[in-house]
C-alpha positions as CSV (number, residue, x, y, z in Angstrom):
1,M,0.0,0.0,0.0
2,C,1.2,3.5,-0.7
3,N,1.2,6.4,1.7
4,P,-1.9,8.5,1.0
5,Y,0.1,11.7,1.5
6,A,2.0,10.7,-1.7
7,A,-1.2,10.0,-3.5
8,G,-2.4,13.7,-3.2
9,M,-4.6,13.4,-0.1
10,R,-3.1,16.6,1.4
11,E,-6.0,18.1,3.2
12,L,-4.4,20.0,6.1
13,T,-6.8,18.5,8.6
14,L,-6.6,14.9,7.4
15,R,-4.5,12.7,9.6
16,I,-2.9,9.6,7.9
17,R,-2.7,6.7,10.5
18,V,-1.9,3.0,10.8
19,A,-3.2,0.5,13.3
20,A,-1.6,-2.9,14.3
21,Y,-3.3,-6.1,15.0
22,V,-0.3,-8.0,16.4
23,L,-1.0,-11.7,16.8
24,R,0.9,-14.2,19.0
25,R,0.4,-17.8,18.1
26,R,1.5,-20.6,20.4
27,A,0.9,-24.3,20.1
28,G,-2.3,-25.6,21.7
29,R,-3.7,-22.1,22.3
30,S,-5.9,-19.7,20.4
31,A,-4.3,-16.7,18.8
32,E,-3.7,-13.8,21.1
33,L,-4.0,-10.1,20.2
34,L,-1.6,-7.4,21.6
35,V,-3.5,-4.7,23.4
36,F,-2.8,-2.0,26.0
37,D,-4.4,0.3,28.5
38,H,-3.1,3.6,29.8
39,D,-3.6,6.1,32.6
40,A,-3.5,9.1,30.4
41,D,-6.3,11.4,29.2
42,L,-6.3,9.9,25.8
43,P,-9.5,8.2,24.7
44,P,-10.2,5.7,27.5
45,G,-10.3,2.0,27.1
46,T,-8.2,-0.8,25.7
47,H,-6.3,-0.1,22.4
48,V,-4.1,-1.7,19.8
49,P,-0.9,0.1,18.7
50,A,-1.8,2.9,16.3
51,G,-0.7,6.3,15.3
52,G,0.3,8.9,12.7
53,V,2.4,8.3,9.6
54,A,5.1,10.8,8.7
55,R,5.3,12.2,5.2
56,E,7.1,9.9,2.8
57,E,7.1,7.1,5.4
58,P,6.0,3.8,3.9
59,L,2.9,2.5,5.8
60,E,4.5,-0.9,6.7
61,E,7.4,1.0,8.3
62,A,5.0,3.2,10.1
63,V,3.1,0.3,11.6
64,L,6.3,-1.4,12.8
65,R,7.5,1.9,14.3
66,E,4.2,2.4,16.2
67,V,4.4,-1.1,17.7
68,A,8.0,-0.5,18.8
69,E,7.2,3.0,20.2
70,E,4.0,2.1,22.0
71,C,4.7,-1.4,23.2
72,G,8.4,-1.9,22.9
73,L,8.2,-4.9,20.5
74,T,10.6,-5.2,17.6
75,C,10.2,-8.9,17.1
76,V,7.2,-8.6,14.8
77,R,6.6,-8.8,11.1
78,V,3.9,-7.4,8.8
79,L,1.7,-10.1,7.3
80,R,-0.8,-8.0,5.3
81,P,-2.9,-4.9,5.2
82,L,-6.5,-5.7,6.4
83,A,-8.6,-2.6,5.9
84,E,-8.8,1.1,5.4
85,E,-11.3,3.3,7.1
86,H,-12.1,7.0,7.2
87,T,-13.4,8.0,10.6
88,P,-13.2,11.2,12.7
89,H,-11.1,11.4,15.8
90,P,-13.3,10.4,18.8
91,I,-12.6,13.6,20.7
92,R,-11.2,16.3,18.4
93,R,-13.3,15.2,15.4
94,F,-10.7,15.9,12.7
95,P,-10.8,13.4,9.8
96,R,-8.5,10.4,9.8
97,H,-7.5,7.8,7.2
98,T,-6.4,4.6,9.0
99,T,-4.9,1.5,7.4
100,F,-5.2,-1.6,9.6
101,F,-2.5,-4.2,9.4
102,E,-2.2,-7.8,10.5
103,L,1.2,-8.5,12.1
104,E,2.7,-11.5,13.9
105,V,5.2,-12.0,16.7
106,D,8.3,-13.9,15.4
107,D,8.1,-17.6,16.2
108,D,11.3,-17.6,18.2
109,A,10.5,-14.5,20.2
110,D,10.3,-14.7,24.0
111,V,7.6,-12.2,24.8
112,P,5.9,-12.0,28.2
113,D,2.2,-12.2,28.6
114,A,2.0,-8.7,30.1
115,W,4.4,-5.8,30.7
116,D,4.5,-2.0,31.2
117,H,6.2,0.1,28.5
118,H,7.3,3.7,28.6
119,V,6.3,5.1,25.2
120,T,9.0,6.6,23.0
121,G,8.8,8.7,19.8
122,A,7.6,12.1,18.8
123,G,3.9,11.8,19.5
124,R,1.7,13.1,22.2
125,D,2.0,9.8,24.1
126,N,5.8,10.1,24.4
127,G,6.8,9.4,28.0
128,M,3.5,7.8,29.0
129,T,3.3,4.3,30.4
130,F,1.2,1.8,28.5
131,H,0.1,-1.5,30.2
132,C,0.6,-4.0,27.4
133,R,-0.7,-7.6,27.3
134,F,-1.9,-10.4,25.0
135,E,-5.6,-11.3,25.0
136,P,-7.0,-14.5,23.5
137,L,-9.2,-14.2,20.5
138,P,-12.1,-13.7,20.2
139,L,-12.0,-10.7,22.5
140,T,-14.6,-10.6,25.2
141,F,-14.6,-6.8,25.4
142,P,-14.7,-4.0,22.8
143,L,-11.6,-2.0,21.9
144,A,-11.5,1.8,22.2
145,D,-12.4,4.0,19.3
146,G,-13.9,1.2,17.3
147,Q,-10.5,-0.4,16.8
148,D,-12.1,-3.9,16.8
149,A,-14.0,-3.2,13.6
150,W,-11.7,-5.4,11.5
151,L,-10.9,-8.3,13.8
152,D,-13.1,-10.6,11.9
153,R,-10.7,-10.4,8.9
154,L,-7.7,-11.8,10.9
155,Q,-6.3,-15.2,9.9
156,A,-6.3,-16.3,13.5
């Protein structure tokens, strides 16, 4: 997929974003989804890694960067894009174009079931602490901001 900035979608108020459905698959268990909660004044609830795309940044690189910045995981790979949606920000209402991706934790990675991560990067959430964990699919609760809209497309 190309970065919509490069495709001429340059409305000043449009925010180009990516969102990550990071799956962990272990023998004898259902697939698990990486989610996090936070103590900040961001939209409340449980989230998946997601965030803005820099100009000229390929979407696959952006989604890997967001997972690393928000959850500290670098042992993941992009499997495929799942969906694109146009929705307003839940609080500030500016328009957003979000591409959702399916990712997978590397088979040989030793990742804990839950951990706290101090967010890095240039976004508003820099320095915040996110409480990360893997949840079995199907989820028994909704994700914040409608982020669960495309879970049924996963190859879980």
